[in-house]
C-alpha positions as CSV (number, residue, x, y, z in Angstrom):
1,M,56.7,43.2,-45.1
2,T,59.0,45.7,-43.6
3,K,56.9,47.6,-41.1
4,N,58.7,50.9,-41.8
5,L,57.3,50.9,-45.3
6,V,53.7,50.7,-44.2
7,P,53.3,54.4,-43.2
8,L,55.0,55.5,-46.4
9,I,52.8,53.3,-48.6
10,K,49.7,54.5,-46.9
11,K,50.7,58.2,-47.4
12,A,51.8,57.6,-51.0
13,K,48.5,55.9,-51.8
14,T,46.7,59.1,-50.7
15,G,48.8,61.3,-53.0
16,D,51.6,62.3,-50.6
17,E,54.4,63.2,-53.0
18,I,57.1,63.2,-50.3
19,A,56.1,59.7,-49.2
20,M,56.1,58.5,-52.8
21,N,59.5,60.1,-53.5
22,T,60.9,58.6,-50.3
23,L,59.7,55.1,-51.4
24,F,61.0,55.7,-54.9
25,E,64.5,56.8,-53.7
26,S,64.6,53.7,-51.5
27,F,64.0,51.4,-54.5
28,K,65.9,53.4,-57.1
29,P,69.1,51.3,-56.9
30,L,67.0,48.2,-57.7
31,L,65.3,50.0,-60.6
32,I,68.7,51.1,-61.9
33,K,70.2,47.6,-61.5
34,N,67.4,46.2,-63.6
35,S,67.8,48.9,-66.2
36,V,71.4,48.1,-67.0
37,D,72.0,45.7,-69.9
38,S,74.6,43.0,-70.2
39,S,77.2,45.5,-71.6
40,K,76.7,47.6,-68.5
41,R,74.9,50.4,-70.3
42,M,71.9,52.1,-68.8
43,N,68.7,51.6,-70.8
44,K,66.9,54.9,-70.1
45,D,63.6,53.6,-71.6
46,C,63.7,50.6,-69.4
47,Y,64.4,52.8,-66.3
48,Q,61.5,55.1,-67.2
49,E,59.1,52.2,-67.6
50,L,60.2,50.6,-64.4
51,S,59.8,53.9,-62.6
52,L,56.3,54.3,-63.9
53,Q,55.4,50.7,-63.0
54,F,56.8,51.2,-59.5
55,I,54.6,54.2,-58.9
56,L,51.5,52.3,-60.3
57,A,52.4,49.3,-58.1
58,V,52.6,51.5,-55.0
59,Q,49.2,53.0,-55.8
60,A,47.6,49.6,-56.4
61,F,49.2,47.8,-53.5
62,D,46.7,46.2,-51.1
63,L,48.3,46.7,-47.6
64,D,45.5,44.7,-45.9
65,K,46.4,41.6,-47.8
66,Y,50.0,41.6,-46.6
67,L,49.9,43.0,-43.1
68,D,50.5,40.6,-40.3
69,D,48.2,41.7,-37.4
């Protein structure tokens, strides 16, 4: 795991909106890429669902399981 994400994830999991927004903005291009259909149109419903799932995944992420100490 990229070490610079660890402090952001820790803060986001405690409700820090700035940290969550920073994480979200970092992954936003990936969310957009996966929300574009084969005809190159943005599926806004898909983007909204991916955004929600991203936030839920950050909140549920178990850092201890993936940290290399």
